[in-house]
N, C-alpha and C positions, 0 to 999 in steps of 0.2 A: 633638304633631307633626301636620302638615297631611296629611289623608287625601284625595287627589283620585282620582276614578274616572271612567271613560268612561260614556256613557249613550246610549240610543237616542232622539235628539232628535226633537221634532215640528217640521215645517217646512211652510211654505205650498207647496201644489201649483202649481208655476209653469205647468202646463198649463191651470189654471182661473182664475188671477188674475195681475195685473200687480204685481210687487213694489213699484214706486214708489208705488202707490196704497194699500198695506196696512201698510207699516212706518211707524214714528213715533219721535220722540225719547222719552227717558225721561219718565214721567208727571209727575215733580216739577219739570220745567223749562219747562212750557208754561203759557200763560195760558188763561183760560176761552175766549177767542176762538179761540186756536190749537187748543184741544181740540175745539171745534165744527167747525173747518175739517177736521180729520182724521176726525171722525165722519161728516161729510157727503161726504167724498171717495169713500168706497167702503163698501158694506154689510158688507164683510169686513175693514175696517181693524182693526188690532190694538187700537185704543182701545175698540172695542165690547166687548172682553174686559177690558182693563187699566184703562180710565178711562171707563166709560159715563156716560150722562146721568143726573142725578137728576130724576125726573119728579114733577109734582104728583100727590098721591094715593099715592105710594110708602108701603109699610108693611112689616111683618115678613115677609110671604110674597111680596110683589112689589116688587122694588127693583133697583137697578143690579147687585147681586151675583147675584141669582137670574136676571136676564136674561143676565148674562155666562155663567153656568153652562149655561143652556139653549142659548145660541148656540154655546158651546164643544162641547157634545155634538152639536149639529146639524152643525157644521163637520167634526167627526170622521166622522160618519155619511156625509156627502156627499163626503168626500174633499177638502175644501178644505184641511184639514191632514192630512199623512201622516207616519207614523212611520218613521224609519230602521231598517233591519233589524239593523245591527251596532252594538254599543256603540262610541262614538267620542269623541275630542276634536274640537273644532271650531276650527281655526286661523283667526284673524280679523285682517285687515289694514284699516287706515283710511288712505287717501291724501288729503292736504289741503295747503293753502298757508296760510302765516301770515307776515305781514310780508315778502311776496315770496319766501319760502323754501318749497321743496317738502319735505314730510316724510311719513313713513309710520310709523304706530304699529302695533306687532305684539304680539299676545297670543293667547289661546285661551279657549274656553268649555268648561267641564267641570262636574262635580259635586264639591262639597267637603263632607266630613262636618261637620255642625254641632258646634261646641264652645262650652261656656259661656264667657262673657267671662273668668271667673276663671282659666281654663286658660292664657291668654296666647297661645294658638295663633292666634286671630283678634283683631286689635288695632284698636280704633276711634280716631277723633280728634274726633268730634262727639257732642254730646248728641242724644237722640231726644225726640220729643214724642208723648204718648199719643194725641192726636187722630189723628195720622198712622198710627201702628201699628194703631189700632183699625180704620181703614178698610182697610188692607192685610190684616189678619187676617180680616175678614169675607169678603173676596174669596178668600183662600186656603182658608178653610173651605168656601166654596160651590163652588169649581171644582176643588180638589185639584190645582192646577197653578201653576207659576211662569211668568209670561209675559215677565219681564225679568230681567236678571242683576244681581247685586251685583258691583261693580267693585273688585277687590283688587290690591295690588301685592306683589311678592316680589323678592328679590335674586338676580340672575343676571348678574354683571359681564361674563361672556364671551358672554352671550345664547345659551347652549347649548340651552336649552329651545325657544325659537322657531325657531332654525336647524334643529334636528332635526325639529320638527314640519313645517316648510316642506318639507323633503326628502321627507316621506312624505305630503304633502297632495294631496287630490283636490279640484279646484275645484268648488264647488256653485253659486255665484251671485255676481253683481256688481250693485250698485245705487248710484245717486247720490242723496243726500238733498237737501233743500231749500236747504241752505247750500253745496252744491257738493262736499261730502266724498264720496269714493268708498269704498264698503264692499265688501270681498271676503271671502267665507266659504268655507272649505275643510273637508272631512272627513278625519280621520286615524283609520284603523282598525287600522293596523299595530301589532301587539302589542309589538314591540321598541321602537318609538318611544314608545308610551304608557308602557311600563315605565321607559324612560330618564328621561322627564319626572317620573314619580311618585317615582322614587328621588332626584332632585335636590331636589324640593320637600318631601319628607317631613320633613327635620330642621329646617325653618325656619318662622317665623311668616308670616302673611299680614296685610297692612295694608289696611283698608278705605279706598278712595278715595271712592266713591259707593255709597250703598245701606245706610246704617246702619239705617234704618227697616225695610227689607226683611229684613235679617238678624235684627233683634230680633223681628220678626213670625214668622219661621221658627222661632226658638227656642221661642216660645210655642206655636206649632202642634205642634212636635215633642213637647213635654211633654204636650200634650193627647192626641196620638195614642199616646204610650207608655202612657198610662193605659188605653187600649183594647186595643192590640195587643201590649203588653209591651216590655221594654227591649232587644230584639235590635238592636244598633247598625247592622246591615246593611239594615234595612228602609228603604224609599224615603224616608219622611218624615224620616229622620235626615240628609238631604242637602239642599243648596241649590245652585242653579245660579249659577255665578260666571264672570265674565270676568276672567282673570288676565293681568297685564302686568308684565314686568320693570321695576323702577324705574330701571334703567340705560338703557332703550331711548331712543334719540335722539328718537323721536316722542312721548314722554310729555311733555305740556305742561300746566302749571298756569297759567291766566290769573289776573290780579288780580280781586278782587271789589270793584268800586267801589261807593260809597254815594250815594244821593240822599235828601236830607232833605225830607220832605213838609211840614213846618212852616216858617213864615216866620222865618228867622234871618239875621243879617248877618255877612259876613266881618270887618267892622271890630270886632265883638264878640270874635271869636277872636283878632285881632291883639293886643288888650290882654291877655286872659286867658292866652294861651299865650306871651307874650313872654319869660318866664324860661327856657323850654325850646326854643322855636323862633324862628328869625329869619324874618320875613315879607318875601318878595322878589317884586315884581311879575314876571309872566311872561306871554308871549303864549300864547293858546290853541293856536296852531299848534305851539309848541315845548314845551307843558306836559309831555307824556309824555316827551319827550327829556330835558328838564331834571330831571324826577323820577327818571328812570333813573340819572342821574349823582349825585343827592343822597345824603347819608348815610342810613343805616338809620333808619327811623321817620319819614322825611319824607313829606309828602303835598301835594297841590294842592287848593285850594278854589276853586270857580267859582260866581259869582253874577251873573246878567245878562251883561254884557260884561266883567266883571272876573274876573281869574284871578290867584291868589297862590300861590306855592310856599312852604310852611312847611318851612324847612330845619331838620332836627333837630340839637340838641346831644346827641349820643348818650350821652355820659358822664353828663350831668345827667338824661337820661331814664331810664337804667338805675338811677340813684340814686333817682329818684322812684318807680320800680316795684320797689324792692328786696325788698318783702314777697312778691312773686310768685315762683314757681319759675323758674329760669333758662330752662327750655325755653319758657315762656310769655312772659316779659317781653321776649324778643328778637324776638317775632313782630310783623310790621307791623300786623296786625289787632288785636293786644292793645294795642299802643301807642296806636293810633287810638281804640279803644273806651274804654280807661281814661282817657286824658288829654284827648281831644277830646269824645267823646260824654258821658262821665260827669262829668268834672271841669269842663271848660270850658263845656259846654252844659247840664250839670246833669240829665241823664236818668238815672233809676234803672234798675237791671238789668231789672226787670219791664217797664218802658216800652220798652226796646230790643227786646223780643220781639214788640211789637205791629206787625202788618203795615201799619197806617195811619201809622206814623212813618217807616220807612225802606223803600226799595226797593233792589234789588241788581242789578248788571249787570257783565259782564266787558268791555263795550265802551265805550270813552271817548266815542265819538260820541253815545251815548245820554245820558251825563252832560252833555255840552255842550248838547244839545238841551233837557234838563230845566232847565239853568241859564238858558238864554234864555227859558224860560217862567216864570221867577221862583223856581225852587227853588234850594236850596243844594246843590251837588254836590261830591263828593270823589273824587279819583283816588288810589288806593293802589298800592303795589307788591305783587307776588304772593308767596304763600307758596311755599317751595321743598319739594321732595321730602325733602331732608335734615331740614328742620324738622318736617314731618309725621311722619317716622319717629321723631325724637327725642321729640316730644310723645307719640306712641303708646307708645313703649318705656318712658316714664316713668309710664304709666298716667294721663295727663292728657287733657283735652279742650280744644279750641280754642274761641274765640268763634264765635257763629253766623255762617255764611256766610264761612268762612275760605279755602275752596278752590273753584276752578272748573276741573275737568279738561276739556280740549278736545282733540279733538271728543268728543261724547257717543255712547255705544253706541246703536245702533238697536234699538228694541223690535220684535220680530216676526221676527227672523232665525232664531232657534231657540227652542223652548219645551220645558218639562219637565213632563210629565204624571206624577203620582205615584200609582201603585197601592200602597196602604198595605201590601199583603202581599208585594210584590216585593222580593227581596233583591238588593243591589248589591255587587259585589266589585271 
């Protein structure tokens, strides 16, 4: 069962900083250039803790992690970061526009007791990479704090949890990010509201949307700390900070993750090799997304230079071609594309697909169009659905790399979790 608890979060002291200057997107969706932009924006930007610079001469005793630890202590001492006095849930709204439609995503930030994957309480849908978890583990060891949240989903068809929290919420802040999304954070300290939410969440699993590496890192850190402080499950290191959102919320959006191939390949090669499974239909760039939206499951659009082609799927034949895969996987758009286009038609082995110099990913069709005009082969895909994510997670399976893009992204820096290893949480 999912154990969620309130906590005394750390937040920026708005009497000393401007929120717009110190918050940032999740560390794993920014480019090196964007990272540098945030680091130079303000000396107290959260990236100085979450994603600091690697400097020439860094070694075991002086590096991005030790610098983050020293800054963190300094900011606490100087009151740049202040700790709330009452254990709370943090109700969190994101207001945004998508395709000329105004939406609000509702959720809340809390602590969740860490559970081993085998328990089924926390359910993943992606694989993790050791190089990423190693980086996050060094930061966690150095700072004993979590600066960003794991994003998880849970089922609440009547949205009782977020409605009850909103009733008891005290507004703390509002900030607009660089993409125009408005983020509003509220504190909920009312005991009855917290108990109500805990009771509804307790019997059900949580599904990781974003943050698989952070969760894996926290498990490793928990196990290390247990060897020092013992197995008491209430000690602070047994918990991880999460942003929880009902999977039925209207503002929960998964965008497609389009692909851009960095090697020189031709659409004409695909037309021949894919002809038994797909019908190649010319389509204008202006109507590519619209036509793809109406096409059968498994269809995609390829773009090269000024040429754009809709590959309309023969779904029955495709399901037969992928019959050796579990049904939860072979029905995914990204599985169909990865197995039949990248692997079979273009001949890339699994290991090659993991290389960052082969593919880049984006949720924005305009970036694919721009890359196609520069000579790359771009692909527009359909998005994964919440129901598909749940089905894959429930089956204990994992999706291909970069299968989901949840939008908008949670802001890093709104609330932080500082772990005293001997503090007990209830």
